[in-house]
All heavy atoms as a GROMACS GRO file, in nm:
protein
  576
    1MET      N    1   9.606   8.398   7.699
    1MET     CA    2   9.511   8.500   7.664
    1MET      C    3   9.426   8.452   7.547
    1MET      O    4   9.475   8.387   7.456
    1MET     CB    5   9.583   8.629   7.627
    1MET     CG    6   9.672   8.689   7.739
    1MET     SD    7   9.581   8.738   7.885
    1MET     CE    8   9.526   8.899   7.841
    2VAL      N    9   9.298   8.489   7.551
    2VAL     CA   10   9.202   8.449   7.449
    2VAL      C   11   9.134   8.573   7.398
    2VAL      O   12   9.096   8.662   7.474
    2VAL     CB   13   9.097   8.354   7.511
    2VAL    CG1   14   8.995   8.310   7.409
    2VAL    CG2   15   9.162   8.236   7.575
    3THR      N   16   9.113   8.581   7.267
    3THR     CA   17   9.047   8.694   7.207
    3THR      C   18   8.899   8.692   7.238
    3THR      O   19   8.828   8.595   7.210
    3THR     CB   20   9.068   8.698   7.053
    3THR    OG1   21   9.210   8.704   7.028
    3THR    CG2   22   9.000   8.816   6.991
    4VAL      N   23   8.851   8.801   7.300
    4VAL     CA   24   8.709   8.810   7.336
    4VAL      C   25   8.635   8.903   7.240
    4VAL      O   26   8.513   8.897   7.229
    4VAL     CB   27   8.695   8.855   7.483
    4VAL    CG1   28   8.736   9.001   7.502
    4VAL    CG2   29   8.553   8.837   7.533
    5ALA      N   30   8.710   8.990   7.170
    5ALA     CA   31   8.644   9.082   7.074
    5ALA      C   32   8.742   9.123   6.964
    5ALA      O   33   8.862   9.132   6.989
    5ALA     CB   34   8.593   9.203   7.146
    6GLN      N   35   8.687   9.144   6.845
    6GLN     CA   36   8.760   9.203   6.731
    6GLN      C   37   8.695   9.342   6.716
    6GLN      O   38   8.581   9.350   6.670
    6GLN     CB   39   8.740   9.121   6.605
    6GLN     CG   40   8.805   8.986   6.607
    6GLN     CD   41   8.954   8.992   6.581
    6GLN    OE1   42   9.029   8.941   6.661
    6GLN    NE2   43   8.998   9.052   6.474
    7CYS      N   44   8.765   9.444   6.753
    7CYS     CA   45   8.709   9.581   6.749
    7CYS      C   46   8.737   9.650   6.618
    7CYS      O   47   8.841   9.627   6.556
    7CYS     CB   48   8.766   9.662   6.865
    7CYS     SG   49   8.736   9.582   7.025
    8SER      N   50   8.645   9.736   6.580
    8SER     CA   51   8.660   9.808   6.452
    8SER      C   52   8.776   9.906   6.451
    8SER      O   53   8.832   9.934   6.346
    8SER     CB   54   8.530   9.881   6.419
    8SER     OG   55   8.496   9.970   6.525
    9ASP      N   56   8.812   9.954   6.568
    9ASP     CA   57   8.927  10.046   6.578
    9ASP      C   58   8.980  10.046   6.722
    9ASP      O   59   8.921   9.983   6.810
    9ASP     CB   60   8.891  10.188   6.532
    9ASP     CG   61   8.777  10.251   6.612
    9ASP    OD1   62   8.758  10.219   6.731
    9ASP    OD2   63   8.704  10.333   6.554
   10LEU      N   64   9.088  10.114   6.743
   10LEU     CA   65   9.154  10.116   6.874
   10LEU      C   66   9.068  10.183   6.982
   10LEU      O   67   9.064  10.138   7.095
   10LEU     CB   68   9.290  10.187   6.862
   10LEU     CG   69   9.389  10.168   6.973
   10LEU    CD1   70   9.413  10.022   7.005
   10LEU    CD2   71   9.519  10.237   6.940
   11THR      N   72   8.994  10.285   6.942
   11THR     CA   73   8.906  10.354   7.037
   11THR      C   74   8.800  10.260   7.092
   11THR      O   75   8.774  10.254   7.213
   11THR     CB   76   8.839  10.475   6.971
   11THR    OG1   77   8.941  10.560   6.921
   11THR    CG2   78   8.753  10.551   7.069
   12HIS      N   79   8.742  10.179   7.005
   12HIS     CA   80   8.642  10.079   7.049
   12HIS      C   81   8.705   9.978   7.141
   12HIS      O   82   8.646   9.939   7.243
   12HIS     CB   83   8.581  10.013   6.926
   12HIS     CG   84   8.469   9.920   6.958
   12HIS    ND1   85   8.458   9.796   6.897
   12HIS    CD2   86   8.368   9.926   7.046
   12HIS    CE1   87   8.353   9.734   6.946
   12HIS    NE2   88   8.298   9.811   7.037
   13ALA      N   89   8.825   9.935   7.110
   13ALA     CA   90   8.897   9.838   7.197
   13ALA      C   91   8.921   9.898   7.335
   13ALA      O   92   8.905   9.829   7.437
   13ALA     CB   93   9.028   9.796   7.132
   14PHE      N   94   8.961  10.025   7.341
   14PHE     CA   95   8.984  10.089   7.469
   14PHE      C   96   8.855  10.103   7.550
   14PHE      O   97   8.855  10.088   7.673
   14PHE     CB   98   9.048  10.228   7.451
   14PHE     CG   99   9.196  10.223   7.429
   14PHE    CD1  100   9.250  10.287   7.320
   14PHE    CD2  101   9.281  10.156   7.516
   14PHE    CE1  102   9.387  10.284   7.298
   14PHE    CE2  103   9.418  10.152   7.494
   14PHE     CZ  104   9.471  10.216   7.384
   15ARG      N  105   8.746  10.131   7.482
   15ARG     CA  106   8.616  10.141   7.555
   15ARG      C  107   8.579  10.009   7.619
   15ARG      O  108   8.536  10.002   7.736
   15ARG     CB  109   8.506  10.185   7.458
   15ARG     CG  110   8.514  10.329   7.422
   15ARG     CD  111   8.399  10.366   7.330
   15ARG     NE  112   8.416  10.501   7.282
   15ARG     CZ  113   8.381  10.541   7.163
   15ARG    NH1  114   8.324  10.459   7.078
   15ARG    NH2  115   8.400  10.666   7.126
   16LEU      N  116   8.594   9.900   7.541
   16LEU     CA  117   8.563   9.768   7.596
   16LEU      C  118   8.661   9.731   7.709
   16LEU      O  119   8.620   9.670   7.808
   16LEU     CB  120   8.565   9.663   7.487
   16LEU     CG  121   8.451   9.668   7.385
   16LEU    CD1  122   8.468   9.559   7.280
   16LEU    CD2  123   8.315   9.657   7.453
   17LYS      N  124   8.785   9.767   7.693
   17LYS     CA  125   8.886   9.742   7.798
   17LYS      C  126   8.847   9.808   7.926
   17LYS      O  127   8.856   9.750   8.033
   17LYS     CB  128   9.024   9.789   7.748
   17LYS     CG  129   9.138   9.758   7.841
   17LYS     CD  130   9.269   9.801   7.778
   17LYS     CE  131   9.388   9.791   7.870
   17LYS     NZ  132   9.413   9.658   7.922
   18MET      N  133   8.802   9.934   7.918
   18MET     CA  134   8.756  10.005   8.040
   18MET      C  135   8.633   9.940   8.100
   18MET      O  136   8.622   9.928   8.222
   18MET     CB  137   8.726  10.151   8.007
   18MET     CG  138   8.850  10.238   7.993
   18MET     SD  139   8.821  10.415   7.990
   18MET     CE  140   8.663  10.435   7.916
   19LEU      N  141   8.540   9.897   8.014
   19LEU     CA  142   8.421   9.831   8.062
   19LEU      C  143   8.454   9.701   8.138
   19LEU      O  144   8.403   9.675   8.245
   19LEU     CB  145   8.328   9.799   7.944
   19LEU     CG  146   8.187   9.759   7.970
   19LEU    CD1  147   8.111   9.866   8.043
   19LEU    CD2  148   8.116   9.725   7.839
   20LEU      N  149   8.550   9.626   8.083
   20LEU     CA  150   8.594   9.503   8.151
   20LEU      C  151   8.666   9.536   8.282
   20LEU      O  152   8.645   9.468   8.382
   20LEU     CB  153   8.683   9.421   8.057
   20LEU     CG  154   8.616   9.360   7.938
   20LEU    CD1  155   8.719   9.298   7.842
   20LEU    CD2  156   8.512   9.259   7.978
   21ALA      N  157   8.748   9.639   8.281
   21ALA     CA  158   8.820   9.677   8.402
   21ALA      C  159   8.725   9.718   8.515
   21ALA      O  160   8.750   9.686   8.632
   21ALA     CB  161   8.916   9.793   8.373
   22CYS      N  162   8.613   9.781   8.480
   22CYS     CA  163   8.514   9.818   8.580
   22CYS      C  164   8.451   9.695   8.646
   22CYS      O  165   8.396   9.704   8.755
   22CYS     CB  166   8.405   9.906   8.519
   22CYS     SG  167   8.460  10.071   8.479
   23SER      N  168   8.457   9.582   8.576
   23SER     CA  169   8.403   9.457   8.629
   23SER      C  170   8.513   9.370   8.690
   23SER      O  171   8.491   9.253   8.722
   23SER     CB  172   8.332   9.380   8.519
   23SER     OG  173   8.221   9.451   8.476
   24GLY      N  174   8.634   9.426   8.700
   24GLY     CA  175   8.742   9.351   8.761
   24GLY      C  176   8.812   9.252   8.670
   24GLY      O  177   8.879   9.161   8.718
   25ILE      N  178   8.796   9.268   8.540
   25ILE     CA  179   8.859   9.177   8.444
   25ILE      C  180   8.975   9.247   8.374
   25ILE      O  181   8.955   9.351   8.310
   25ILE     CB  182   8.757   9.127   8.339
   25ILE    CG1  183   8.643   9.052   8.408
   25ILE    CG2  184   8.824   9.042   8.233
   25ILE    CD1  185   8.530   9.014   8.316
   26ASP      N  186   9.092   9.194   8.388
   26ASP     CA  187   9.210   9.247   8.317
   26ASP      C  188   9.204   9.205   8.172
   26ASP      O  189   9.165   9.091   8.140
   26ASP     CB  190   9.340   9.196   8.381
   26ASP     CG  191   9.365   9.252   8.518
   26ASP    OD1  192   9.329   9.367   8.542
   26ASP    OD2  193   9.421   9.179   8.600
   27SER      N  194   9.239   9.297   8.084
   27SER     CA  195   9.241   9.266   7.942
   27SER      C  196   9.363   9.328   7.877
   27SER      O  197   9.433   9.410   7.937
   27SER     CB  198   9.112   9.316   7.874
   27SER     OG  199   9.099   9.456   7.891
   28PHE      N  200   9.387   9.286   7.753
   28PHE     CA  201   9.509   9.324   7.681
   28PHE      C  202   9.476   9.347   7.536
   28PHE      O  203   9.397   9.273   7.476
   28PHE     CB  204   9.612   9.212   7.699
   28PHE     CG  205   9.740   9.233   7.624
   28PHE    CD1  206   9.826   9.337   7.659
   28PHE    CD2  207   9.776   9.150   7.521
   28PHE    CE1  208   9.945   9.356   7.590
   28PHE    CE2  209   9.894   9.168   7.451
   28PHE     CZ  210   9.979   9.273   7.487
   29ILE      N  211   9.534   9.450   7.476
   29ILE     CA  212   9.516   9.479   7.335
   29ILE      C  213   9.649   9.454   7.267
   29ILE      O  214   9.738   9.537   7.265
   29ILE     CB  215   9.472   9.626   7.313
   29ILE    CG1  216   9.346   9.656   7.391
   29ILE    CG2  217   9.454   9.654   7.164
   29ILE    CD1  218   9.308   9.802   7.394
   30PRO      N  219   9.669   9.330   7.213
   30PRO     CA  220   9.800   9.295   7.156
   30PRO      C  221   9.834   9.377   7.032
   30PRO      O  222   9.953   9.390   6.998
   30PRO     CB  223   9.787   9.146   7.122
   30PRO     CG  224   9.640   9.123   7.112
   30PRO     CD  225   9.574   9.221   7.204
   31ASP      N  226   9.735   9.432   6.964
   31ASP     CA  227   9.759   9.511   6.844
   31ASP      C  228   9.773   9.660   6.870
   31ASP      O  229   9.778   9.740   6.776
   31ASP     CB  230   9.644   9.489   6.745
   31ASP     CG  231   9.620   9.342   6.715
   31ASP    OD1  232   9.721   9.272   6.695
   31ASP    OD2  233   9.504   9.299   6.709
   32GLU      N  234   9.780   9.700   6.996
   32GLU     CA  235   9.776   9.843   7.032
   32GLU      C  236   9.882   9.925   6.960
   32GLU      O  237   9.851  10.028   6.899
   32GLU     CB  238   9.788   9.859   7.182
   32GLU     CG  239   9.779  10.003   7.227
   32GLU     CD  240   9.782  10.018   7.379
   32GLU    OE1  241   9.784   9.916   7.452
   32GLU    OE2  242   9.787  10.134   7.424
   33ASN      N  243  10.009   9.885   6.968
   33ASN     CA  244  10.115   9.964   6.905
   33ASN      C  245  10.100   9.972   6.756
   33ASN      O  246  10.111  10.078   6.696
   33ASN     CB  247  10.252   9.909   6.943
   33ASN     CG  248  10.285   9.931   7.089
   33ASN    OD1  249  10.233  10.023   7.153
   33ASN    ND2  250  10.372   9.847   7.145
   34SER      N  251  10.075   9.859   6.693
   34SER     CA  252  10.059   9.855   6.548
   34SER      C  253   9.940   9.937   6.503
   34SER      O  254   9.945  10.009   6.401
   34SER     CB  255  10.043   9.712   6.499
   34SER     OG  256  10.156   9.637   6.534
   35ALA      N  257   9.828   9.927   6.574
   35ALA     CA  258   9.708  10.000   6.535
   35ALA      C  259   9.724  10.151   6.556
   35ALA      O  260   9.659  10.230   6.489
   35ALA     CB  261   9.588   9.951   6.616
   36THR      N  262   9.811  10.190   6.649
   36THR     CA  263   9.841  10.332   6.666
   36THR      C  264   9.922  10.386   6.551
   36THR      O  265   9.894  10.495   6.499
   36THR     CB  266   9.918  10.351   6.800
   36THR    OG1  267   9.837  10.305   6.907
   36THR    CG2  268   9.948  10.499   6.822
   37ILE      N  269  10.020  10.312   6.509
   37ILE     CA  270  10.111  10.355   6.402
   37ILE      C  271  10.047  10.342   6.264
   37ILE      O  272  10.061  10.432   6.179
   37ILE     CB  273  10.243  10.273   6.407
   37ILE    CG1  274  10.316  10.305   6.535
   37ILE    CG2  275  10.329  10.303   6.285
   37ILE    CD1  276  10.431  10.211   6.565
   38ALA      N  277   9.975  10.234   6.237
   38ALA     CA  278   9.920  10.208   6.104
   38ALA      C  279   9.777  10.156   6.117
   38ALA      O  280   9.750  10.037   6.089
   38ALA     CB  281  10.007  10.107   6.031
   39PRO      N  282   9.683  10.241   6.158
   39PRO     CA  283   9.544  10.195   6.178
   39PRO      C  284   9.479  10.137   6.053
   39PRO      O  285   9.390  10.053   6.062
   39PRO     CB  286   9.472  10.318   6.228
   39PRO     CG  287   9.557  10.432   6.187
   39PRO     CD  288   9.697  10.384   6.180
   40HIS      N  289   9.521  10.182   5.936
   40HIS     CA  290   9.462  10.135   5.812
   40HIS      C  291   9.480   9.984   5.788
   40HIS      O  292   9.404   9.924   5.716
   40HIS     CB  293   9.517  10.214   5.693
   40HIS     CG  294   9.667  10.218   5.684
   40HIS    ND1  295   9.742  10.305   5.763
   40HIS    CD2  296   9.753  10.147   5.610
   40HIS    CE1  297   9.869  10.285   5.735
   40HIS    NE2  298   9.880  10.190   5.645
   41TYR      N  299   9.580   9.924   5.853
   41TYR     CA  300   9.601   9.779   5.838
   41TYR      C  301   9.496   9.697   5.914
   41TYR      O  302   9.484   9.578   5.895
   41TYR     CB  303   9.740   9.738   5.886
   41TYR     CG  304   9.850   9.778   5.792
   41TYR    CD1  305   9.951   9.863   5.833
   41TYR    CD2  306   9.850   9.734   5.661
   41TYR    CE1  307  10.054   9.901   5.747
   41TYR    CE2  308   9.954   9.769   5.572
   41TYR     CZ  309  10.054   9.852   5.618
   41TYR     OH  310  10.152   9.890   5.532
   42PHE      N  311   9.421   9.763   6.003
   42PHE     CA  312   9.327   9.691   6.087
   42PHE      C  313   9.182   9.709   6.046
   42PHE      O  314   9.091   9.661   6.112
   42PHE     CB  315   9.349   9.730   6.234
   42PHE     CG  316   9.480   9.685   6.284
   42PHE    CD1  317   9.592   9.765   6.273
   42PHE    CD2  318   9.496   9.558   6.341
   42PHE    CE1  319   9.717   9.722   6.318
   42PHE    CE2  320   9.618   9.515   6.385
   42PHE     CZ  321   9.731   9.596   6.374
   43PHE      N  322   9.155   9.779   5.937
   43PHE     CA  323   9.017   9.797   5.890
   43PHE      C  324   8.950   9.665   5.866
   43PHE      O  325   8.836   9.642   5.901
   43PHE     CB  326   9.012   9.886   5.766
   43PHE     CG  327   9.038  10.031   5.795
   43PHE    CD1  328   9.107  10.107   5.704
   43PHE    CD2  329   8.995  10.091   5.910
   43PHE    CE1  330   9.133  10.243   5.729
   43PHE    CE2  331   9.020  10.224   5.937
   43PHE     CZ  332   9.088  10.298   5.845
   44ALA      N  333   9.016   9.575   5.796
   44ALA     CA  334   8.956   9.446   5.760
   44ALA      C  335   8.954   9.346   5.874
   44ALA      O  336   8.856   9.276   5.898
   44ALA     CB  337   9.029   9.386   5.641
   45SER      N  338   9.065   9.336   5.947
   45SER     CA  339   9.078   9.233   6.048
   45SER      C  340   9.030   9.278   6.185
   45SER      O  341   8.986   9.194   6.267
   45SER     CB  342   9.224   9.189   6.062
   45SER     OG  343   9.305   9.295   6.102
   46GLY      N  344   9.038   9.403   6.219
   46GLY     CA  345   8.997   9.451   6.351
   46GLY      C  346   9.110   9.443   6.453
   46GLY      O  347   9.212   9.378   6.429
   47VAL      N  348   9.091   9.514   6.560
   47VAL     CA  349   9.188   9.518   6.672
   47VAL      C  350   9.143   9.418   6.777
   47VAL      O  351   9.028   9.422   6.820
   47VAL     CB  352   9.195   9.660   6.730
   47VAL    CG1  353   9.290   9.666   6.848
   47VAL    CG2  354   9.235   9.763   6.624
   48ARG      N  355   9.230   9.327   6.814
   48ARG     CA  356   9.195   9.221   6.911
   48ARG      C  357   9.197   9.272   7.054
   48ARG      O  358   9.284   9.349   7.094
   48ARG     CB  359   9.292   9.105   6.901
   48ARG     CG  360   9.286   9.034   6.768
   48ARG     CD  361   9.397   8.931   6.758
   48ARG     NE  362   9.526   8.998   6.757
   48ARG     CZ  363   9.641   8.940   6.785
   48ARG    NH1  364   9.647   8.814   6.813
   48ARG    NH2  365   9.753   9.011   6.781
   49LEU      N  366   9.100   9.227   7.132
   49LEU     CA  367   9.095   9.249   7.276
   49LEU      C  368   9.098   9.113   7.341
   49LEU      O  369   9.013   9.026   7.308
   49LEU     CB  370   8.970   9.327   7.316
   49LEU     CG  371   8.952   9.353   7.464
   49LEU    CD1  372   9.062   9.447   7.518
   49LEU    CD2  373   8.816   9.412   7.492
   50GLN      N  374   9.191   9.090   7.430
   50GLN     CA  375   9.208   8.956   7.490
   50GLN      C  376   9.196   8.959   7.641
   50GLN      O  377   9.227   9.059   7.706
   50GLN     CB  378   9.344   8.898   7.450
   50GLN     CG  379   9.358   8.878   7.302
   50GLN     CD  380   9.488   8.812   7.262
   50GLN    OE1  381   9.590   8.823   7.332
   50GLN    NE2  382   9.487   8.745   7.150
   51VAL      N  383   9.152   8.848   7.695
   51VAL     CA  384   9.140   8.827   7.840
   51VAL      C  385   9.196   8.692   7.874
   51VAL      O  386   9.214   8.606   7.788
   51VAL     CB  387   8.991   8.837   7.885
   51VAL    CG1  388   8.932   8.974   7.862
   51VAL    CG2  389   8.905   8.728   7.822
   52ALA      N  390   9.220   8.671   8.003
   52ALA     CA  391   9.262   8.540   8.052
   52ALA      C  392   9.148   8.438   8.030
   52ALA      O  393   9.030   8.476   8.036
   52ALA     CB  394   9.300   8.547   8.197
   53GLU      N  395   9.182   8.316   8.005
   53GLU     CA  396   9.079   8.211   7.982
   53GLU      C  397   8.980   8.202   8.097
   53GLU      O  398   8.863   8.180   8.074
   53GLU     CB  399   9.147   8.076   7.961
   53GLU     CG  400   9.140   8.034   7.818
   53GLU     CD  401   9.197   7.894   7.798
   53GLU    OE1  402   9.120   7.797   7.812
   53GLU    OE2  403   9.314   7.884   7.763
   54LYS      N  404   9.027   8.219   8.219
   54LYS     CA  405   8.938   8.208   8.334
   54LYS      C  406   8.831   8.319   8.338
   54LYS      O  407   8.727   8.300   8.397
   54LYS     CB  408   9.019   8.212   8.465
   54LYS     CG  409   9.085   8.347   8.493
   54LYS     CD  410   9.164   8.343   8.625
   54LYS     CE  411   9.232   8.474   8.651
   54LYS     NZ  412   9.142   8.580   8.686
   55ASP      N  413   8.854   8.428   8.268
   55ASP     CA  414   8.757   8.540   8.265
   55ASP      C  415   8.674   8.545   8.138
   55ASP      O  416   8.590   8.632   8.123
   55ASP     CB  417   8.832   8.675   8.277
   55ASP     CG  418   8.902   8.689   8.409
   55ASP    OD1  419   8.844   8.646   8.513
   55ASP    OD2  420   9.014   8.745   8.412
   56LEU      N  421   8.696   8.451   8.047
   56LEU     CA  422   8.635   8.455   7.915
   56LEU      C  423   8.482   8.457   7.921
   56LEU      O  424   8.419   8.538   7.852
   56LEU     CB  425   8.683   8.337   7.830
   56LEU     CG  426   8.631   8.334   7.686
   56LEU    CD1  427   8.675   8.460   7.611
   56LEU    CD2  428   8.683   8.210   7.616
   57ARG      N  429   8.423   8.374   7.999
   57ARG     CA  430   8.276   8.366   8.004
   57ARG      C  431   8.214   8.499   8.050
   57ARG      O  432   8.123   8.550   7.987
   57ARG     CB  433   8.234   8.250   8.097
   57ARG     CG  434   8.090   8.216   8.085
   57ARG     CD  435   8.060   8.082   8.148
   57ARG     NE  436   7.936   8.096   8.221
   57ARG     CZ  437   7.918   8.061   8.346
   57ARG    NH1  438   8.014   8.010   8.417
   57ARG    NH2  439   7.800   8.078   8.403
   58ARG      N  440   8.268   8.554   8.158
   58ARG     CA  441   8.216   8.682   8.210
   58ARG      C  442   8.242   8.794   8.110
   58ARG      O  443   8.157   8.878   8.086
   58ARG     CB  444   8.284   8.717   8.342
   58ARG     CG  445   8.232   8.637   8.460
   58ARG     CD  446   8.298   8.675   8.591
   58ARG     NE  447   8.288   8.816   8.618
   58ARG     CZ  448   8.387   8.892   8.669
   58ARG    NH1  449   8.504   8.837   8.695
   58ARG    NH2  450   8.370   9.018   8.691
   59ALA      N  451   8.360   8.792   8.049
   59ALA     CA  452   8.396   8.898   7.952
   59ALA      C  453   8.305   8.894   7.832
   59ALA      O  454   8.263   9.000   7.784
   59ALA     CB  455   8.542   8.882   7.911
   60ARG      N  456   8.271   8.778   7.784
   60ARG     CA  457   8.181   8.768   7.668
   60ARG      C  458   8.045   8.827   7.698
   60ARG      O  459   7.983   8.893   7.615
   60ARG     CB  460   8.164   8.624   7.625
   60ARG     CG  461   8.279   8.573   7.542
   60ARG     CD  462   8.251   8.435   7.488
   60ARG     NE  463   8.360   8.392   7.402
   60ARG     CZ  464   8.392   8.266   7.382
   60ARG    NH1  465   8.325   8.170   7.438
   60ARG    NH2  466   8.494   8.235   7.302
   61LYS      N  467   7.995   8.803   7.818
   61LYS     CA  468   7.864   8.861   7.860
   61LYS      C  469   7.873   9.014   7.860
   61LYS      O  470   7.782   9.080   7.813
   61LYS     CB  471   7.827   8.811   7.999
   61LYS     CG  472   7.777   8.671   8.006
   61LYS     CD  473   7.736   8.637   8.147
   61LYS     CE  474   7.699   8.493   8.162
   61LYS     NZ  475   7.663   8.459   8.300
   62ILE      N  476   7.979   9.066   7.913
   62ILE     CA  477   7.994   9.211   7.924
   62ILE      C  478   8.008   9.274   7.787
   62ILE      O  479   7.946   9.375   7.754
   62ILE     CB  480   8.115   9.246   8.013
   62ILE    CG1  481   8.085   9.204   8.158
   62ILE    CG2  482   8.149   9.395   8.006
   62ILE    CD1  483   8.204   9.202   8.250
   63VAL      N  484   8.092   9.216   7.702
   63VAL     CA  485   8.115   9.267   7.566
   63VAL      C  486   7.986   9.259   7.484
   63VAL      O  487   7.959   9.345   7.401
   63VAL     CB  488   8.231   9.191   7.499
   63VAL    CG1  489   8.239   9.221   7.353
   63VAL    CG2  490   8.362   9.227   7.568
   64ALA      N  491   7.905   9.154   7.507
   64ALA     CA  492   7.784   9.136   7.430
   64ALA      C  493   7.676   9.239   7.462
   64ALA      O  494   7.589   9.266   7.381
   64ALA     CB  495   7.729   8.995   7.450
   65SER      N  496   7.681   9.296   7.582
   65SER     CA  497   7.581   9.396   7.621
   65SER      C  498   7.650   9.529   7.654
   65SER      O  499   7.679   9.557   7.769
   65SER     CB  500   7.501   9.345   7.741
   65SER     OG  501   7.586   9.316   7.848
   66PRO      N  502   7.682   9.609   7.551
   66PRO     CA  503   7.760   9.730   7.570
   66PRO      C  504   7.694   9.836   7.657
   66PRO      O  505   7.762   9.924   7.709
   66PRO     CB  506   7.781   9.783   7.427
   66PRO     CG  507   7.676   9.720   7.347
   66PRO     CD  508   7.642   9.591   7.412
   67GLY      N  509   7.564   9.829   7.679
   67GLY     CA  510   7.499   9.926   7.767
   67GLY      C  511   7.527   9.898   7.913
   67GLY      O  512   7.505   9.983   7.998
   68GLN      N  513   7.577   9.782   7.944
   68GLN     CA  514   7.608   9.744   8.080
   68GLN      C  515   7.735   9.813   8.126
   68GLN      O  516   7.837   9.810   8.057
   68GLN     CB  517   7.624   9.592   8.090
   68GLN     CG  518   7.643   9.541   8.227
   68GLN     CD  519   7.647   9.389   8.228
   68GLN    OE1  520   7.604   9.323   8.134
   68GLN    NE2  521   7.695   9.332   8.333
   69THR      N  522   7.732   9.877   8.241
   69THR     CA  523   7.851   9.951   8.287
   69THR      C  524   7.932   9.869   8.385
   69THR      O  525   8.051   9.895   8.402
   69THR     CB  526   7.809  10.082   8.354
   69THR    OG1  527   7.716  10.054   8.459
   69THR    CG2  528   7.746  10.175   8.253
   70ARG      N  529   7.871   9.775   8.453
   70ARG     CA  530   7.948   9.697   8.550
   70ARG      C  531   7.875   9.570   8.579
   70ARG      O  532   7.751   9.566   8.581
   70ARG     CB  533   7.971   9.785   8.672
   70ARG     CG  534   7.967   9.721   8.802
   70ARG     CD  535   8.001   9.819   8.914
   70ARG     NE  536   7.923   9.802   9.031
   70ARG     CZ  537   7.893   9.688   9.092
   70ARG    NH1  538   7.930   9.576   9.043
   70ARG    NH2  539   7.825   9.687   9.201
   71GLU      N  540   7.948   9.466   8.606
   71GLU     CA  541   7.887   9.337   8.642
   71GLU      C  542   7.910   9.317   8.793
   71GLU      O  543   8.015   9.347   8.845
   71GLU     CB  544   7.953   9.225   8.564
   71GLU     CG  545   7.889   9.092   8.590
   71GLU     CD  546   7.954   8.981   8.510
   71GLU    OE1  547   8.078   8.972   8.513
   71GLU    OE2  548   7.881   8.905   8.447
   72ASP      N  549   7.806   9.267   8.859
   72ASP     CA  550   7.822   9.242   9.004
   72ASP      C  551   7.929   9.137   9.024
   72ASP      O  552   7.937   9.039   8.949
   72ASP     CB  553   7.689   9.192   9.065
   72ASP     CG  554   7.587   9.302   9.066
   72ASP    OD1  555   7.626   9.420   9.074
   72ASP    OD2  556   7.467   9.269   9.056
   73PRO      N  557   8.014   9.155   9.126
   73PRO     CA  558   8.119   9.056   9.152
   73PRO      C  559   8.058   8.920   9.189
   73PRO      O  560   7.948   8.915   9.243
   73PRO     CB  561   8.197   9.116   9.268
   73PRO     CG  562   8.112   9.222   9.325
   73PRO     CD  563   8.011   9.262   9.221
   74PRO      N  564   8.131   8.813   9.158
   74PRO     CA  565   8.080   8.681   9.193
   74PRO      C  566   8.066   8.663   9.344
   74PRO      O  567   8.139   8.721   9.422
   74PRO     CB  568   8.185   8.584   9.136
   74PRO     CG  569   8.305   8.666   9.107
   74PRO     CD  570   8.261   8.809   9.098
   75SER      N  571   7.966   8.584   9.386
   75SER     CA  572   7.939   8.562   9.529
   75SER      C  573   8.045   8.475   9.591
   75SER      O  574   8.097   8.388   9.536
   75SER     CB  575   7.805   8.497   9.552
   75SER     OG  576   7.707   8.559   9.477
   0.00000   0.00000   0.00000
C-alpha cells in the first residue's frame, strides 16, 4: 500500500475513500482507529489514505480533482 493523500481529518479521508471506490479503486485508512479515538494527534501530520501501487496513478488523478465524481473504467 502507498499513501495517496494526507487528509486534514478522518471525514476528509472517508470522502476521498468513497470517491476512489466509485472509480473501482480499493483504499485503506491505516490511521482510522487512532484518528477516531484521538483526532487531536493528527492535526499536524494528517490522516493517511492508501491504495495499492497498481492503482496509484489513477488514484492521484482522482484525488487531485475533487470535483470529479467518477473516472471512466480503463478500456
